[in-house]
MDAnalysis code that builds the backbone (N, CA, C; Angstrom):
import MDAnalysis as mda
import numpy as np

u = mda.Universe.empty(693, n_residues=231, atom_resindex=np.repeat(np.arange(231), 3), trajectory=True)
u.add_TopologyAttr("name", ["N", "CA", "C"] * 231)
u.add_TopologyAttr("resid", np.arange(1, 232))
u.add_TopologyAttr("resname", ["UNK", "UNK", "UNK", "UNK", "UNK", "UNK", "UNK", "UNK", "UNK", "UNK", "UNK", "UNK", "UNK", "UNK", "UNK", "UNK", "UNK", "UNK", "UNK", "UNK", "UNK", "UNK", "UNK", "UNK", "UNK", "UNK", "UNK", "UNK", "UNK", "UNK", "UNK", "UNK", "UNK", "UNK", "UNK", "UNK", "UNK", "UNK", "UNK", "UNK", "UNK", "UNK", "UNK", "UNK", "UNK", "UNK", "UNK", "UNK", "UNK", "UNK", "UNK", "UNK", "UNK", "UNK", "UNK", "UNK", "UNK", "UNK", "UNK", "UNK", "UNK", "UNK", "UNK", "UNK", "UNK", "UNK", "UNK", "UNK", "UNK", "UNK", "UNK", "UNK", "UNK", "UNK", "UNK", "UNK", "UNK", "UNK", "UNK", "UNK", "UNK", "UNK", "UNK", "UNK", "UNK", "UNK", "UNK", "UNK", "UNK", "UNK", "UNK", "UNK", "UNK", "UNK", "UNK", "UNK", "UNK", "UNK", "UNK", "UNK", "UNK", "UNK", "UNK", "UNK", "UNK", "UNK", "UNK", "UNK", "UNK", "UNK", "UNK", "UNK", "UNK", "UNK", "UNK", "UNK", "UNK", "UNK", "UNK", "UNK", "UNK", "UNK", "UNK", "UNK", "UNK", "UNK", "UNK", "UNK", "UNK", "UNK", "UNK", "UNK", "UNK", "UNK", "UNK", "UNK", "UNK", "UNK", "UNK", "UNK", "UNK", "UNK", "UNK", "UNK", "UNK", "UNK", "UNK", "UNK", "UNK", "UNK", "UNK", "UNK", "UNK", "UNK", "UNK", "UNK", "UNK", "UNK", "UNK", "UNK", "UNK", "UNK", "UNK", "UNK", "UNK", "UNK", "UNK", "UNK", "UNK", "UNK", "UNK", "UNK", "UNK", "UNK", "UNK", "UNK", "UNK", "UNK", "UNK", "UNK", "UNK", "UNK", "UNK", "UNK", "UNK", "UNK", "UNK", "UNK", "UNK", "UNK", "UNK", "UNK", "UNK", "UNK", "UNK", "UNK", "UNK", "UNK", "UNK", "UNK", "UNK", "UNK", "UNK", "UNK", "UNK", "UNK", "UNK", "UNK", "UNK", "UNK", "UNK", "UNK", "UNK", "UNK", "UNK", "UNK", "UNK", "UNK", "UNK", "UNK", "UNK", "UNK", "UNK", "UNK", "UNK", "UNK", "UNK", "UNK", "UNK", "UNK", "UNK"])
u.atoms.positions = np.array([
    [-129.144, 143.464, -17.939],
    [-129.643, 143.995, -19.211],
    [-131.171, 144.039, -19.179],
    [-131.751, 145.194, -19.483],
    [-133.193, 145.324, -19.546],
    [-133.701, 144.748, -20.864],
    [-135.023, 144.581, -20.946],
    [-135.604, 144.099, -22.191],
    [-135.309, 145.062, -23.335],
    [-135.366, 146.363, -23.035],
    [-135.056, 147.359, -24.063],
    [-133.631, 147.195, -24.571],
    [-132.687, 146.968, -23.650],
    [-131.291, 146.777, -24.050],
    [-131.122, 145.510, -24.873],
    [-131.813, 144.449, -24.457],
    [-131.729, 143.214, -25.227],
    [-132.257, 143.427, -26.639],
    [-133.418, 144.076, -26.752],
    [-133.986, 144.305, -28.075],
    [-133.069, 145.162, -28.935],
    [-132.433, 146.166, -28.317],
    [-131.501, 147.011, -29.076],
    [-130.355, 146.173, -29.627],
    [-129.820, 145.251, -28.811],
    [-128.748, 144.370, -29.286],
    [-129.241, 143.436, -30.374],
    [-130.463, 142.908, -30.215],
    [-131.011, 142.002, -31.217],
    [-131.228, 142.738, -32.530],
    [-131.780, 143.945, -32.455],
    [-132.010, 144.723, -33.672],
    [-130.680, 145.078, -34.339],
    [-129.687, 145.406, -33.521],
    [-128.370, 145.736, -34.082],
    [-127.796, 144.530, -34.813],
    [-127.965, 143.355, -34.243],
    [-127.469, 142.137, -34.891],
    [-128.172, 141.928, -36.226],
    [-129.471, 142.162, -36.261],
    [-130.230, 141.959, -37.495],
    [-130.180, 143.171, -38.429],
    [-129.489, 144.228, -37.997],
    [-129.386, 145.463, -38.780],
    [-130.764, 146.069, -39.042],
    [-131.584, 146.102, -37.990],
    [-132.886, 146.736, -38.036],
    [-132.795, 148.092, -37.343],
    [-133.676, 149.008, -37.698],
    [-133.718, 150.337, -37.074],
    [-134.590, 150.255, -35.825],
    [-133.946, 150.328, -34.665],
    [-134.645, 150.141, -33.401],
    [-135.565, 151.314, -33.059],
    [-135.358, 152.482, -33.652],
    [-136.083, 153.689, -33.262],
    [-137.402, 153.876, -34.006],
    [-137.652, 153.095, -35.038],
    [-138.880, 153.279, -35.814],
    [-139.955, 152.285, -35.374],
    [-141.219, 152.713, -35.345],
    [-142.290, 151.778, -34.965],
    [-142.549, 150.705, -36.015],
    [-142.297, 151.026, -37.301],
    [-142.458, 150.055, -38.380],
    [-141.224, 150.110, -39.277],
    [-140.575, 148.961, -39.443],
    [-139.386, 148.866, -40.298],
    [-139.692, 147.877, -41.412],
    [-139.453, 148.298, -42.647],
    [-139.631, 147.421, -43.805],
    [-138.253, 147.051, -44.334],
    [-137.946, 145.770, -44.277],
    [-136.603, 145.294, -44.575],
    [-136.626, 144.402, -45.816],
    [-136.154, 144.880, -46.974],
    [-136.082, 144.004, -48.158],
    [-135.171, 142.814, -47.870],
    [-135.674, 141.622, -48.130],
    [-134.932, 140.409, -47.780],
    [-134.998, 139.443, -48.955],
    [-133.873, 139.225, -49.600],
    [-133.833, 138.386, -50.798],
    [-134.076, 136.909, -50.502],
    [-134.037, 136.513, -49.230],
    [-134.310, 135.113, -48.902],
    [-135.804, 134.817, -48.880],
    [-136.634, 135.847, -48.871],
    [-138.080, 135.645, -48.892],
    [-138.498, 135.301, -50.319],
    [-139.336, 134.259, -50.458],
    [-139.690, 133.779, -51.790],
    [-141.164, 133.919, -52.098],
    [-141.611, 133.357, -53.204],
    [-143.006, 133.483, -53.614],
    [-143.991, 132.774, -52.683],
    [-143.531, 131.749, -51.975],
    [-144.421, 131.024, -51.067],
    [-144.454, 131.675, -49.688],
    [-143.298, 132.176, -49.235],
    [-143.217, 132.823, -47.923],
    [-142.655, 134.234, -48.092],
    [-143.446, 135.160, -48.631],
    [-142.913, 136.468, -49.027],
    [-142.738, 137.457, -47.893],
    [-143.317, 137.171, -46.723],
    [-143.277, 138.149, -45.630],
    [-143.076, 137.437, -44.295],
    [-142.196, 137.987, -43.463],
    [-142.081, 137.575, -42.066],
    [-142.253, 138.819, -41.210],
    [-143.041, 138.693, -40.181],
    [-143.401, 139.833, -39.334],
    [-142.875, 139.591, -37.929],
    [-142.165, 140.577, -37.385],
    [-141.577, 140.467, -36.053],
    [-142.142, 141.563, -35.161],
    [-142.667, 141.191, -34.005],
    [-143.217, 142.170, -33.061],
    [-142.394, 142.170, -31.777],
    [-142.070, 143.371, -31.307],
    [-141.433, 143.526, -30.004],
    [-141.997, 144.783, -29.361],
    [-142.817, 144.565, -28.332],
    [-143.529, 145.672, -27.682],
    [-144.338, 146.434, -28.732],
    [-144.038, 147.708, -28.927],
    [-144.831, 148.518, -29.849],
    [-144.123, 148.728, -31.180],
    [-143.274, 147.783, -31.561],
    [-142.552, 147.890, -32.828],
    [-142.847, 146.689, -33.714],
    [-142.754, 146.922, -35.020],
    [-142.910, 145.849, -36.000],
    [-141.773, 145.943, -37.012],
    [-141.189, 144.796, -37.325],
    [-140.246, 144.698, -38.442],
    [-140.845, 143.722, -39.443],
    [-140.815, 144.112, -40.708],
    [-141.302, 143.252, -41.785],
    [-140.136, 142.873, -42.682],
    [-139.806, 141.581, -42.725],
    [-138.888, 141.057, -43.732],
    [-139.724, 140.763, -44.968],
    [-139.389, 141.399, -46.083],
    [-140.264, 141.368, -47.252],
    [-139.470, 141.016, -48.504],
    [-140.069, 140.174, -49.346],
    [-139.468, 139.919, -50.658],
    [-139.325, 141.247, -51.398],
    [-138.172, 141.498, -52.030],
    [-137.910, 142.817, -52.641],
    [-139.018, 143.302, -53.567],
    [-139.650, 142.389, -54.305],
    [-140.668, 142.819, -55.268],
    [-141.947, 143.316, -54.582],
    [-142.077, 143.065, -53.268],
    [-143.265, 143.516, -52.541],
    [-143.039, 144.777, -51.728],
    [-141.831, 145.304, -51.719],
    [-141.511, 146.440, -50.848],
    [-142.421, 147.633, -51.125],
    [-142.598, 148.006, -52.382],
    [-143.424, 149.168, -52.715],
    [-144.861, 148.972, -52.244],
    [-145.368, 147.756, -52.400],
    [-146.733, 147.471, -51.971],
    [-146.857, 147.565, -50.452],
    [-145.860, 147.075, -49.726],
    [-145.885, 147.135, -48.267],
    [-145.793, 148.588, -47.798],
    [-144.954, 149.362, -48.451],
    [-144.788, 150.766, -48.056],
    [-146.079, 151.562, -48.219],
    [-146.933, 151.160, -49.149],
    [-148.183, 151.884, -49.382],
    [-149.362, 151.286, -48.624],
    [-149.111, 150.280, -47.785],
    [-150.204, 149.573, -47.113],
    [-150.618, 150.199, -45.789],
    [-149.959, 151.282, -45.383],
    [-150.307, 151.979, -44.135],
    [-150.319, 151.035, -42.927],
    [-149.240, 150.292, -42.780],
    [-149.137, 149.334, -41.676],
    [-148.729, 150.044, -40.396],
    [-149.420, 149.712, -39.299],
    [-149.111, 150.257, -37.972],
    [-149.041, 149.102, -36.976],
    [-148.368, 149.287, -35.846],
    [-148.278, 148.206, -34.846],
    [-149.625, 147.796, -34.278],
    [-150.631, 148.650, -34.374],
    [-151.936, 148.334, -33.807],
    [-152.691, 147.274, -34.617],
    [-152.312, 147.100, -35.867],
    [-152.992, 146.121, -36.715],
    [-152.643, 144.697, -36.305],
    [-153.582, 143.782, -36.463],
    [-153.300, 142.371, -36.198],
    [-152.437, 141.795, -37.317],
    [-151.810, 140.669, -37.040],
    [-150.999, 140.003, -38.060],
    [-151.849, 139.657, -39.286],
    [-153.066, 139.203, -39.040],
    [-153.933, 138.815, -40.157],
    [-154.312, 140.015, -41.015],
    [-154.583, 141.150, -40.371],
    [-154.936, 142.347, -41.132],
    [-153.739, 142.838, -41.945],
    [-152.550, 142.765, -41.363],
    [-151.350, 143.156, -42.107],
    [-151.173, 142.267, -43.329],
    [-151.347, 140.952, -43.139],
    [-151.216, 140.026, -44.263],
    [-152.231, 140.342, -45.353],
    [-153.471, 140.655, -44.963],
    [-154.503, 140.986, -45.949],
    [-154.136, 142.246, -46.729],
    [-153.584, 143.240, -46.044],
    [-153.222, 144.479, -46.728],
    [-152.101, 144.259, -47.741],
    [-151.222, 143.313, -47.444],
    [-150.098, 143.062, -48.346],
    [-150.487, 142.113, -49.474],
    [-151.223, 141.048, -49.126],
    [-151.474, 139.969, -50.090],
    [-152.837, 140.050, -50.761],
    [-153.693, 140.926, -50.283],
    [-155.004, 141.064, -50.905],
    [-155.835, 139.803, -50.779],
    [-156.276, 139.256, -51.903],
    [-157.171, 138.098, -51.896],
    [-156.436, 136.758, -51.867],
    [-155.132, 136.797, -51.796],
    [-154.368, 135.539, -51.722],
    [-154.744, 134.775, -50.441],
    [-154.827, 133.450, -50.569],
    [-155.018, 132.620, -49.374],
    [-153.673, 132.465, -48.678],
    [-153.682, 132.578, -47.359],
    [-152.418, 132.505, -46.614],
    [-152.645, 131.850, -45.258],
    [-151.541, 131.426, -44.656],
    [-151.549, 130.885, -43.295],
    [-150.499, 131.619, -42.485],
    [-150.720, 131.690, -41.192],
    [-149.792, 132.353, -40.282],
    [-149.138, 131.305, -39.383],
    [-147.819, 131.334, -39.308],
    [-147.067, 130.414, -38.445],
    [-146.227, 131.245, -37.480],
    [-146.550, 131.141, -36.193],
    [-145.918, 132.012, -35.193],
    [-144.857, 131.275, -34.385],
    [-143.868, 132.040, -33.973],
    [-142.844, 131.550, -33.063],
    [-142.503, 132.635, -32.066],
    [-141.855, 132.251, -30.988],
    [-141.478, 133.230, -29.973],
    [-139.978, 133.173, -29.734],
    [-139.411, 134.320, -29.406],
    [-138.016, 134.421, -28.991],
    [-138.016, 134.876, -27.541],
    [-137.470, 134.040, -26.670],
    [-137.384, 134.379, -25.253],
    [-135.921, 134.602, -24.874],
    [-135.717, 135.295, -23.773],
    [-134.347, 135.555, -23.318],
    [-134.336, 135.606, -21.795],
    [-133.160, 135.527, -21.227],
    [-133.001, 135.745, -19.793],
    [-131.746, 136.563, -19.559],
    [-131.792, 137.377, -18.520],
    [-130.640, 138.182, -18.153],
    [-130.056, 137.755, -16.813],
    [-130.695, 136.779, -16.175],
    [-130.296, 136.374, -14.824],
    [-129.847, 134.922, -14.801],
    [-128.867, 134.604, -13.961],
    [-128.478, 133.192, -13.802],
    [-129.675, 132.349, -13.370],
    [-129.709, 131.105, -13.859],
    [-130.830, 130.210, -13.590],
    [-130.423, 129.202, -12.525],
    [-131.178, 129.097, -11.437],
    [-130.887, 128.037, -10.462],
    [-130.933, 126.675, -11.147],
    [-129.940, 125.849, -10.867],
    [-129.855, 124.568, -11.569],
    [-130.958, 123.629, -11.095],
    [-131.878, 123.237, -11.968],
    [-132.944, 122.312, -11.552],
    [-132.411, 120.898, -11.441],
    [-133.111, 120.039, -10.704],
    [-132.670, 118.641, -10.602],
    [-132.782, 117.934, -11.943],
    [-131.832, 117.061, -12.202],
    [-131.845, 116.279, -13.437],
    [-132.281, 114.867, -13.107],
    [-132.404, 114.041, -14.137],
    [-132.800, 112.659, -13.905],
    [-131.734, 111.940, -13.079],
    [-132.141, 110.891, -12.396],
    [-131.258, 110.178, -11.476],
    [-130.046, 109.598, -12.204],
    [-128.897, 109.676, -11.548],
    [-127.638, 109.142, -12.080],
    [-127.220, 109.834, -13.376],
    [-127.614, 111.078, -13.563],
    [-127.264, 111.807, -14.786],
    [-126.185, 112.834, -14.495],
    [-125.399, 113.142, -15.517],
    [-124.385, 114.183, -15.405],
    [-124.334, 114.963, -16.708],
    [-123.876, 116.193, -16.612],
    [-123.783, 117.075, -17.781],
    [-122.324, 117.418, -18.010],
    [-121.892, 117.330, -19.265],
    [-120.525, 117.726, -19.592],
    [-120.472, 118.269, -21.012],
    [-119.351, 118.924, -21.332],
    [-119.127, 119.449, -22.676],
    [-118.925, 118.297, -23.655],
    [-119.546, 118.421, -24.825],
    [-119.331, 117.443, -25.891],
    [-118.245, 117.941, -26.837],
    [-117.424, 117.026, -27.296],
    [-116.398, 117.325, -28.287],
    [-116.653, 116.469, -29.526],
    [-115.798, 116.618, -30.517],
    [-115.977, 115.818, -31.731],
    [-115.858, 114.317, -31.445],
    [-115.220, 113.943, -30.338],
    [-115.171, 112.544, -29.967],
    [-116.555, 111.994, -29.623],
    [-117.493, 112.910, -29.314],
    [-118.851, 112.492, -28.962],
    [-119.805, 112.535, -30.150],
    [-119.274, 112.795, -31.343],
    [-120.140, 112.949, -32.507],
    [-120.987, 111.701, -32.745],
    [-120.389, 110.536, -32.628],
    [-121.131, 109.301, -32.888],
    [-122.275, 109.134, -31.891],
    [-122.019, 109.446, -30.613],
    [-123.069, 109.328, -29.595],
    [-124.202, 110.300, -29.868],
    [-123.862, 111.515, -30.320],
    [-124.890, 112.501, -30.643],
    [-125.718, 112.053, -31.844],
    [-125.051, 111.562, -32.876],
    [-125.771, 111.105, -34.060],
    [-126.662, 109.905, -33.743],
    [-126.198, 109.038, -32.851],
    [-126.998, 107.883, -32.455],
    [-128.259, 108.329, -31.729],
    [-128.127, 109.316, -30.830],
    [-129.300, 109.815, -30.123],
    [-130.279, 110.464, -31.098],
    [-129.740, 111.163, -32.107],
    [-130.603, 111.838, -33.078],
    [-131.463, 110.845, -33.868],
    [-130.976, 109.623, -34.034],
    [-131.759, 108.637, -34.792],
    [-133.044, 108.264, -34.071],
    [-133.143, 108.565, -32.792],
    [-134.357, 108.257, -32.031],
    [-135.365, 109.407, -32.082],
    [-134.974, 110.543, -32.673],
    [-135.841, 111.719, -32.736],
    [-136.437, 111.854, -34.141],
    [-137.590, 112.485, -34.224],
    [-138.223, 112.703, -35.515],
    [-137.544, 113.865, -36.246],
    [-137.757, 113.943, -37.549],
    [-137.178, 115.037, -38.333],
    [-137.653, 116.411, -37.854],
    [-138.969, 116.599, -37.558],
    [-139.386, 117.902, -37.021],
    [-138.707, 118.246, -35.698],
    [-138.507, 117.251, -34.841],
    [-137.843, 117.505, -33.562],
    [-136.406, 117.963, -33.783],
    [-135.713, 117.335, -34.724],
    [-134.333, 117.721, -35.009],
    [-134.278, 119.106, -35.637],
    [-135.255, 119.410, -36.509],
    [-135.285, 120.730, -37.149],
    [-135.524, 121.828, -36.126],
    [-136.376, 121.559, -35.149],
    [-136.645, 122.555, -34.113],
    [-135.481, 122.643, -33.122],
    [-134.876, 121.479, -32.806],
    [-133.814, 121.465, -31.797],
    [-132.522, 122.093, -32.279],
    [-132.127, 121.786, -33.504],
    [-130.945, 122.387, -34.130],
    [-129.697, 122.303, -33.250],
    [-129.272, 121.104, -32.977],
    [-128.038, 120.869, -32.227],
    [-127.071, 120.095, -33.117],
    [-125.845, 120.598, -33.230],
    [-124.812, 119.927, -34.026],
    [-123.497, 119.964, -33.253],
    [-122.668, 118.976, -33.484],
    [-121.426, 118.845, -32.720],
    [-120.477, 120.008, -32.974],
    [-120.629, 120.710, -34.113],
    [-119.738, 121.820, -34.444],
    [-120.279, 123.181, -34.008],
    [-121.382, 123.199, -33.247],
    [-121.885, 124.470, -32.727],
    [-120.862, 125.075, -31.772],
    [-121.051, 126.335, -31.410],
    [-120.035, 127.055, -30.636],
    [-119.787, 126.438, -29.264],
    [-120.814, 125.895, -28.638],
    [-120.662, 125.147, -27.390],
    [-121.764, 124.109, -27.352],
    [-121.404, 122.872, -27.012],
    [-122.386, 121.792, -26.940],
    [-122.225, 121.080, -25.596],
    [-123.332, 120.914, -24.886],
    [-123.349, 120.150, -23.641],
    [-124.220, 118.919, -23.823],
    [-123.850, 117.837, -23.171],
    [-124.638, 116.611, -23.225],
    [-125.057, 116.165, -21.838],
    [-126.214, 115.527, -21.771],
    [-126.697, 114.895, -20.539],
    [-126.497, 113.391, -20.693],
    [-125.738, 112.816, -19.776],
    [-125.460, 111.379, -19.820],
    [-126.133, 110.700, -18.634],
    [-126.801, 109.602, -18.921],
    [-127.386, 108.765, -17.872],
    [-126.827, 107.367, -18.043],
    [-126.115, 106.915, -17.019],
    [-125.466, 105.599, -17.092],
    [-124.622, 105.467, -18.355],
    [-123.845, 106.532, -18.649],
    [-122.918, 106.587, -19.773],
    [-123.596, 106.714, -21.134],
    [-124.913, 106.803, -21.175],
    [-125.633, 106.973, -22.439],
    [-126.021, 108.439, -22.608],
    [-125.771, 108.997, -23.795],
    [-126.187, 110.370, -24.085],
    [-127.698, 110.388, -24.295],
    [-128.403, 111.156, -23.455],
    [-129.870, 111.168, -23.521],
    [-130.431, 112.548, -23.893],
    [-129.579, 113.574, -23.898],
    [-130.029, 114.912, -24.265],
    [-128.837, 115.796, -24.542],
    [-129.063, 116.873, -25.290],
    [-127.968, 117.785, -25.618],
    [-128.521, 119.183, -25.856],
    [-127.716, 120.173, -25.557],
    [-128.048, 121.568, -25.853],
    [-126.806, 122.237, -26.410],
    [-127.012, 123.239, -27.251],
    [-125.874, 123.924, -27.855],
    [-126.135, 125.416, -27.942],
    [-125.055, 126.150, -28.174],
    [-125.124, 127.591, -28.385],
    [-124.637, 127.921, -29.787],
    [-125.358, 128.825, -30.447],
    [-124.862, 129.519, -31.641],
    [-124.620, 130.948, -31.226],
    [-123.433, 131.470, -31.489],
    [-123.139, 132.858, -31.165],
    [-123.645, 133.767, -32.279],
    [-124.475, 134.745, -31.916],
    [-124.978, 135.754, -32.849],
    [-124.295, 137.071, -32.522],
    [-123.504, 137.595, -33.424],
    [-122.818, 138.854, -33.158],
    [-121.957, 138.748, -31.917],
    [-121.898, 139.837, -31.164],
    [-121.039, 139.886, -29.972],
    [-121.791, 139.692, -28.672],
    [-123.139, 139.667, -28.717],
    [-123.884, 139.750, -27.466],
    [-124.903, 138.637, -27.237],
    [-125.235, 137.857, -28.249],
    [-126.349, 136.917, -28.149],
    [-125.864, 135.491, -28.366],
    [-126.465, 134.556, -27.623],
    [-126.198, 133.124, -27.805],
    [-127.535, 132.406, -27.947],
    [-127.743, 131.785, -29.095],
    [-128.998, 131.099, -29.400],
    [-128.898, 129.642, -28.954],
    [-129.906, 129.188, -28.199],
    [-129.893, 127.841, -27.621],
    [-130.700, 126.872, -28.481],
    [-130.121, 125.708, -28.733],
    [-130.855, 124.587, -29.316],
    [-130.838, 123.439, -28.324],
    [-131.873, 122.605, -28.340],
    [-131.913, 121.474, -27.399],
    [-132.689, 120.316, -28.010],
    [-132.184, 119.118, -27.812],
    [-132.899, 117.896, -28.194],
    [-132.761, 116.894, -27.057],
    [-133.791, 116.063, -26.915],
    [-133.792, 115.032, -25.879],
    [-134.322, 113.742, -26.482],
    [-133.685, 112.636, -26.157],
    [-134.173, 111.345, -26.624],
    [-135.585, 111.098, -26.121],
    [-136.466, 110.505, -26.948],
    [-137.873, 110.343, -26.572],
    [-138.107, 109.515, -25.317],
    [-137.180, 108.644, -24.988],
    [-137.350, 107.820, -23.791],
    [-136.882, 108.510, -22.517],
    [-136.395, 109.752, -22.661],
    [-135.837, 110.438, -21.498],
    [-136.417, 111.845, -21.343],
    [-137.654, 112.017, -21.778],
    [-138.319, 113.303, -21.652],
    [-139.149, 113.345, -20.373],
    [-139.467, 114.557, -19.950],
    [-140.293, 114.774, -18.753],
    [-139.630, 114.247, -17.481],
    [-138.296, 114.240, -17.479],
    [-137.599, 113.809, -16.262],
    [-136.539, 114.813, -15.825],
    [-136.581, 116.012, -16.407],
    [-135.673, 117.071, -15.982],
    [-134.420, 117.232, -16.804],
    [-134.171, 116.326, -17.761],
    [-132.928, 116.397, -18.532],
    [-132.856, 117.681, -19.357],
    [-133.936, 118.014, -20.076],
    [-133.926, 119.212, -20.925],
    [-133.783, 120.478, -20.083],
    [-134.535, 120.564, -18.992],
    [-134.449, 121.752, -18.136],
    [-133.046, 121.926, -17.573],
    [-132.454, 120.824, -17.139],
    [-131.133, 120.894, -16.527],
    [-130.069, 121.356, -17.514],
    [-130.091, 120.808, -18.741],
    [-129.041, 121.161, -19.700],
    [-129.259, 122.565, -20.259],
    [-130.514, 122.997, -20.414],
    [-130.770, 124.367, -20.870],
    [-130.333, 125.371, -19.790],
    [-130.622, 125.075, -18.534],
    [-130.179, 125.958, -17.449],
    [-128.658, 126.065, -17.425],
    [-127.981, 124.929, -17.547],
    [-126.510, 124.926, -17.494],
    [-125.910, 125.712, -18.651],
    [-126.422, 125.504, -19.860],
    [-125.822, 126.187, -21.008],
    [-126.190, 127.672, -21.007],
    [-127.359, 128.017, -20.467],
    [-127.726, 129.427, -20.329],
    [-126.771, 130.141, -19.386],
    [-126.470, 129.515, -18.272],
    [-125.559, 130.121, -17.309],
    [-124.149, 130.263, -17.874],
    [-123.746, 129.327, -18.691],
    [-122.427, 129.439, -19.339],
    [-122.417, 130.593, -20.345],
    [-123.523, 130.785, -21.053],
    [-123.608, 131.915, -21.984],
    [-123.507, 133.231, -21.226],
    [-124.228, 133.340, -20.115],
    [-124.176, 134.558, -19.311],
    [-122.766, 134.812, -18.788],
    [-122.075, 133.745, -18.395],
    [-120.705, 133.892, -17.902],
    [-119.762, 134.378, -18.996],
    [-120.114, 134.150, -20.265],
    [-119.325, 134.639, -21.397],
    [-119.675, 136.081, -21.767],
    [-120.652, 136.654, -21.066],
    [-121.082, 138.003, -21.402],
    [-122.110, 138.058, -22.507],
    [-122.752, 136.926, -22.794],
    [-123.764, 136.864, -23.838],
    [-125.145, 136.626, -23.239],
    [-126.161, 137.122, -23.910],
    [-127.540, 136.904, -23.499],
    [-128.069, 135.655, -24.178],
    [-128.476, 134.632, -23.410],
    [-129.033, 133.430, -24.031],
    [-130.464, 133.673, -24.494],
    [-130.772, 133.192, -25.704],
    [-132.144, 133.244, -26.200],
    [-132.595, 131.832, -26.511],
    [-133.889, 131.624, -26.380],
    [-134.483, 130.310, -26.629],
    [-135.659, 130.538, -27.568],
    [-135.604, 129.961, -28.777],
    [-136.637, 130.164, -29.788],
    [-137.473, 128.902, -29.946],
    [-138.783, 129.085, -30.147],
    [-139.636, 127.931, -30.397],
    [-140.944, 128.400, -31.022],
    [-141.620, 127.478, -31.713],
    [-142.943, 127.778, -32.254],
    [-143.913, 127.962, -31.094],
    [-144.878, 128.881, -31.255],
    [-145.755, 129.148, -30.119],
    [-146.733, 128.013, -29.857],
    [-146.885, 127.064, -30.813],
    [-147.734, 125.909, -30.551],
    [-146.940, 124.725, -29.982],
    [-145.634, 124.924, -29.800],
    [-144.794, 123.901, -29.163],
    [-144.874, 124.133, -27.656],
    [-145.977, 123.679, -27.076],
    [-146.298, 124.013, -25.692],
    [-145.190, 123.584, -24.733],
    [-144.606, 122.407, -24.964],
    [-143.582, 121.899, -24.050],
    [-142.373, 122.837, -24.002],
    [-141.921, 123.306, -25.181],
    [-140.749, 124.182, -25.217],
    [-141.049, 125.547, -24.608],
    [-142.240, 126.074, -24.895],
    [-142.619, 127.368, -24.311],
    [-142.666, 127.259, -22.791],
    [-143.278, 126.194, -22.288],
    [-143.364, 126.002, -20.837],
    [-141.982, 125.851, -20.221],
    [-141.094, 125.115, -20.907],
    [-139.738, 124.920, -20.390],
    [-139.028, 126.263, -20.226],
    [-139.088, 127.094, -21.289],
    [-138.403, 128.384, -21.242],
    [-138.961, 129.266, -20.139],
    [-140.280, 129.375, -20.060],
    [-140.888, 130.255, -19.059],
    [-140.643, 129.736, -17.646],
    [-140.667, 128.418, -17.463],
    [-140.431, 127.846, -16.135],
    [-139.017, 128.136, -15.638],
    [-138.059, 128.226, -16.569],
    [-136.678, 128.508, -16.185],
    [-136.433, 130.001, -15.958],
    [-137.408, 130.837, -16.281],
    [-137.251, 132.269, -16.054],
    [-137.020, 133.095, -17.302],
    [-137.096, 132.457, -18.488],
    [-136.971, 133.221, -19.718],
    [-138.208, 134.106, -19.896],
    [-138.029, 135.221, -20.572],
    [-139.103, 136.181, -20.826],
    [-139.302, 136.317, -22.332],
    [-140.561, 136.391, -22.746],
    [-140.846, 136.579, -24.172],
    [-140.436, 137.991, -24.582],
    [-139.603, 138.079, -25.632],
    [-139.137, 139.380, -26.119],
    [-139.693, 139.719, -27.480],
    [-139.774, 138.729, -28.374],
    [-140.202, 138.956, -29.751],
    [-141.122, 137.818, -30.178],
    [-142.186, 138.180, -30.886],
    [-143.059, 137.181, -31.506],
    [-142.923, 137.337, -33.016],
    [-142.541, 136.257, -33.682],
    [-142.367, 136.278, -35.113],
    [-143.464, 135.500, -35.818],
    [-143.896, 136.002, -36.968],
    [-144.954, 135.340, -37.734],
    [-144.527, 135.218, -39.197],
    [-144.453, 133.996, -39.688],
    [-144.234, 133.762, -41.116],
    [-145.586, 133.769, -41.812],
    [-145.692, 134.586, -42.870],
    [-146.916, 134.640, -43.661],
    [-146.675, 133.814, -44.913],
    [-147.394, 132.701, -45.028],
    [-147.144, 131.724, -46.077],
    [-148.369, 131.625, -46.975],
    [-148.147, 131.754, -48.278],
    [-149.230, 131.669, -49.251],
    [-149.621, 130.207, -49.457],
    [-150.926, 129.958, -49.430],
    [-151.437, 128.604, -49.631],
    [-151.981, 128.453, -51.042],
    [-151.771, 127.304, -51.644],
    [-152.297, 127.063, -52.989],
    [-153.768, 126.652, -52.924],
])
């Protein structure tokens, strides 16, 4: 699958018009504090916009050449705002399995492993859990065990018929030893074997996650920016 094909599938899943350079999408989930989300993929822009701002956005003469900050200024005027960026990466090729930590093994987690997963989560911070987004009821969950202790986990969420979104968390005492890379590679390859394209999402200031994805061969496909009004 080429990047263009991946983007077409992603846009189809989100019900965006892939053929237009700028798409304005009324989104009722956007609120007064976060009224706009901006998505860039190559030379295209999609704007998720609070319904009450649609007319204003349509008259703002937005083009892909404008910076995120300039777009925000055209929509919000003199409002104070902040930009929070994230990236969506994907891979179309099987990933060579990297070495994991010593005496570690990877296997599928079932509901019998729920207690072990919840115990590992107690060692992680709330932001780490929010970014990792791994739950025992996800479509597929893999765990990394070292000496019978669960030290990391990754999961898939199925999006539509073609995409599998990856979440990953690792216990703080078992980071930087290959556990996260190994379990992400394994679950990515399983997604590909199912005929799905694995994607890995992270904030662009989360350097460790960005490096992990790129090191495994993922490619940046979409950059998303939340435009948040500051008081």
